[in-house]
N, C-alpha and C positions, 0 to 999 in steps of 0.2 A: 492595816485593814486586811482581813482575809478574803481571798477570792471565793466566790460562790462555788459550791460543789455541784458539778454537772453530772448527770447520769444519762446513759444512752438508752433510748427507747426505740424498739423495732416495731414498725407498723406494717400491717397488710391492709391495703385500702382498695376501694373501687372508685375510679374517677367518675366524673359526671357523664362521660361518654361511654362508660361501661368497662374500661380496661382495668384489670386487676394488677396491682403492683405489690410484689412481695419484698420483704426485707428492706424496707425504707427506714434508714437509721437517722434519728434526730436527737440532739442533745437538749436537755432541759433540767431545771432544778426539780421539777415534779411533773407528773403526767399531764396536768392541765397546761403547763407552759409548752411542753412538747406538742400537744395537740393544737395549741394556738398557732405555733410556728408552722405546723403541718397544714393547717387550714389557710394560712397566708399564701402558701405555695400551691395548694390544691383546693381551690374553692369548691364548695358543694360536693366534696368527696364523702364516701361512706367508709367509716373505719370498721374493718372486719375484725381485726385483732391488734392488740397492743401488748408487747412483751418488754419488760424491764430488764436491761443488761447491766447489772450492778456487780462489779468485782468479778466478772467472768461467769456469774451465775445468772441463768435465765429464769425470770419469775413472771408467769402470766398474770396480768392485771385482771381484776374482776370486771367482767363486762355487764351490760344491762341484762342480758339473758340469765346470767348466773345470779345476779342480785334479785331479779324479779321472780326467779324460780324457787 
């Protein structure tokens, strides 16, 4: 059985008390899993930015503002 491929996701978040945390790295199979893990550690946080680090290449993920615009 093959091991699942994990990708690093870099987050920039605002915690519920208002602190901004930059470059918070979390591994996940997809962005949804990485966000789920993030929300387990930082409840009620606001995700400002999410960047996929796959193979040394940084790829910004489409945010709500880009999709709605």
